[in-house]
C-alpha positions in Angstrom: 2.7 3.2 7.8 -0.9 3.5 6.9 -2.8 6.4 7.3 -5.0 4.6 9.9 -2.5 4.0 11.9 -0.8 6.8 12.2 -4.3 8.7 12.8 -5.2 6.1 15.7 -1.2 6.7 17.2 -1.4 10.3 17.1 -4.8 10.5 18.8 -4.8 7.6 21.6 -1.1 7.3 22.1 0.0 11.2 21.9 -3.3 12.7 22.6 -2.7 15.1 19.6 -6.3 16.9 18.8 -8.3 16.0 15.6 -7.7 19.7 14.3 -4.0 18.9 14.7 -3.9 15.6 13.3 -5.7 16.6 10.1 -3.5 19.9 9.7 -0.4 17.7 9.9 -1.8 15.0 7.2 -3.4 17.8 5.2 -6.6 16.0 5.3 -10.4 16.8 6.7 -11.2 16.8 10.0 -14.4 14.4 9.2 -11.9 11.9 7.6 -10.0 12.0 10.7 -13.2 11.4 12.9 -14.7 8.8 10.6 -11.2 6.9 10.7 -11.5 7.0 14.5 -14.9 5.9 14.6 -14.3 2.6 12.2 -14.3 -0.5 13.7 -11.7 -1.6 11.3 -8.1 -1.5 12.2 -6.6 -1.2 8.7 -7.9 -1.8 5.3 -8.4 -5.2 3.6 -7.1 -5.3 0.4 -8.0 -8.2 -2.4 -5.5 -11.3 -2.3 -3.2 -10.5 -5.4 -3.6 -12.9 -8.3 -0.2 -14.7 -9.1 -1.4 -16.7 -11.8 -0.6 -13.9 -14.6 3.2 -14.1 -13.3 3.7 -17.8 -13.9 4.6 -16.9 -17.8 8.0 -15.4 -17.1 9.6 -14.2 -20.1 13.1 -15.3 -20.7 15.8 -12.6 -20.9 17.5 -12.1 -24.9 20.6 -14.0 -23.6 18.5 -16.9 -22.8 16.6 -16.9 -26.1 19.9 -16.6 -28.1 21.0 -19.9 -26.5 17.4 -21.7 -27.4 17.9 -20.2 -30.9 21.7 -21.5 -31.1 23.2 -18.0 -30.5 21.8 -15.8 -32.5 21.4 -12.7 -30.5 18.3 -11.0 -32.0 
């Protein structure tokens, strides 16, 4: 679970004070406060670029088959 979700759950549902949340997670109280004040529910990550994965390498045995049975 993302850190932001953990902080929100601890504070809103479990009623744990900011200081205790910061101590448990090993982060600053100001960081906890900033996460709770933000309107963002989860961080937005850029979509992965899958184009570089289209050139899949062939395993060694496939290459050997294509070369006529010679294993490198």
